Residue, then its C-alpha position, 0 to 999 in steps of 0.5 A: m700769625n708768626e712771620l718767623i720760620a726756622a732755616d731748616e724749614v725753608i731748606g728743601t722748599e720748592v721754588y716756582t716761577a710766577d706762572g707756577r712752573k717748578l724751578g728747583r728747591v731751596d738748598n741753603i740760605m746765605i746770610d750776611r755775617v755783619s748784618g745777620k740778614s738773609l740775602y739769598a736762597m741758594m736754589s738747586s736744580g737737576g742732578f741725582l743724589g747731589i751729583g750734577e746739581a746746578h745752584y742758583p742764588l735767588p735774592w731773598s727780596r725777590l722771593h715770596y711764599d705762596d700758600a697754594l703752592q706750598g713753596y716760594v715764587v721768584d719774580l725772575s724769569e727762568d732764563e734770568v735765574k739760569r744766568t746766575r748759576t754758581d757753585r754750591h757755595g755761591h761762587a760764580a760758575p764759569s759761564p759766558e751767559r752768567e749775569p749777576i742779579d742783585r749780587p752782594n760782594h762774594q766776601i759775604m759768601d766765603 
């Protein structure tokens, strides 16, 4: 079985908690310019037609694909995910509760 997947096939895929609750969907993939490695899946949640959506960077290393769910499962709690909220480009959203989880230097995402 081929382990490669095109980015456009990942974008739009649902993201779930370990207990199967839907968190959102992959909206973008953040790639390190130098190494070429995928570092984050940017998950979006909520909103309507892109208005009011919240964006969360999920470390690629913390995601795994679940065939039964037909989506990615993140090994973070819903509260941990919510504390990582950013804008759609990966820049920190203003929030006193925001905590980085395995976050790279923001230069990579500029």
